[in-house]
N, C-alpha and C positions, 0 to 999 in steps of 0.2 A: 821191112826188116822186123823181125820178131824178137822181142826181148826175152831173155832166159830168166827163169826164176832163180834167185840166188840169195845170198845172205843179206844183201842190201834191202830187198823188199821186206824181209822178216824184221830187220833192224828198224826200218822206218815204221812198220806196223807197231812194234813194241814201244818205240819212242812216242808215237801218237797216243797209244792206249795207256801205257804205264806212267807217262810223265805226270799227268794230273793226279794219279793215285799216289805217287811218290811225293809230290808237292804237298798234298793234304797231310801226309804223315809227318812232314817236316815243318808244318805250319806252327807258329808260336802258340803257346797256351793263352787262352783268353784271361783277362783280369779276374773274372768271376771264378773260373776254374782254379786259377792260381791261389786265390784267397781260400777256397775250400780245401785245396791240398795243404796249404800252410796250417789251417785250423786243424785238419785231421792229423797232420804230423805233430802238432803241439800235444794233442791229446794222446796219441799213440806213443810218443817218445816218453811222456810222463808215466804212462801205464807200464811200459817196458822197464823203465828205470825202477819203479816201485816194486815190480815183481822180481827184478834181479836183486834189489837190496834185501829182499826177504831171505836171501841165502845167508845172511849174517856176516858178510865181509866188512871189515873195518873201513872207515872212510879212507880213501886213497890219497896219497900224495903224488901219484903218478902224473907226470907232466907231459902234455901233448902240445908242444909249441906250434907245430904246423897245423893243428886242428883249428886254432884261433883264426889263422889266415883262411882256412877252408870255410869256416863259418862266416867270416867277413865276405867271402866270395858269394856264398849262398844269400846273404843278406842284401848285397848290392846288386847282384845280377840274377838272382833267383835261379841259379844254376846248381843243381844237386850233384854234379859230377865231381866236385871237389870233396864233398863230405861222404859220398857213397863208398869209396874204398875203405874208410874207417869203419863204417857200419858193416860192410861185407867181411871185414877182418874178424868180426865178432861172431860170425856164423856158427862155428863149432859149438859154442856154448848156448847160443840163442835160437838154434834152428827149430826147436820144438815150441817156440812161442809164436802164436799167430801175429802178434803185433810186429815182430821182427820182419816177417815176410811182407806185411803191409807197408812198413816203412821203406823197405828196399824197393817195393813196387812204386810207391809215391815219389821217392827220390829219383827213380829211373825216369819217371814222367818229366821231371824237372831237368834231367841231364841232356846235354847236347848230343845229338846223334854223332857217332863216330869220334867222340872225344876220347883222347888217350886216357887210360885209367892209370892213376898214380899208384905206385907201390907203397905199402905201409909196412914198416918194420914192426914185427910182432914178437914179443918175448917168447922164448922157448920153454922157460920154466912154467910149470902149471899154475903156481900161485901168482907169479908175476903176470901171467896171461889173464887170470881172473881180475886182477887189479887193473890191467890195461882195459879190459872190457868195461869194467865199472867206470873208469875214467872217460872212455868214449861215450858211454851212456849219459854220464853227468854233463859232459861238455855239449853233447848233442841236445840234451834237454834244455840246458841253459841257452844254447844258441836259438832254439825254437821259441823260448820264452821272450827273447829279445826281438824277434821278428814282428 
């Protein structure tokens, strides 16, 4: 009896070849890499905050109660997926800053694969949106200082 080539043979081949590759990409970050990412995030978050403060916005009283929980999650579990939506919400005002893209990239490294992304309520008024971005940058910088 001769076996016919079919989808099972291809699936078995993919499972054997791609399984180790997928496992490597889902492996946890080493402690050394985690420390360097955190150090780089501390420096980059402060640089981004300082450059944004140069625009002359007054200190904000904008409250982000859920950001505190996200920061706590980052501190305890070293998982950036809780903080990342807040940082991404600031993209329209910060997309020309290289530190912004670097922070998003580093937080993505700390995020769990296939983690659902939380939605963040963003103000529609231009001035309130700028205050929101300043509050996010202040909170993120403070969060990184406490790590």
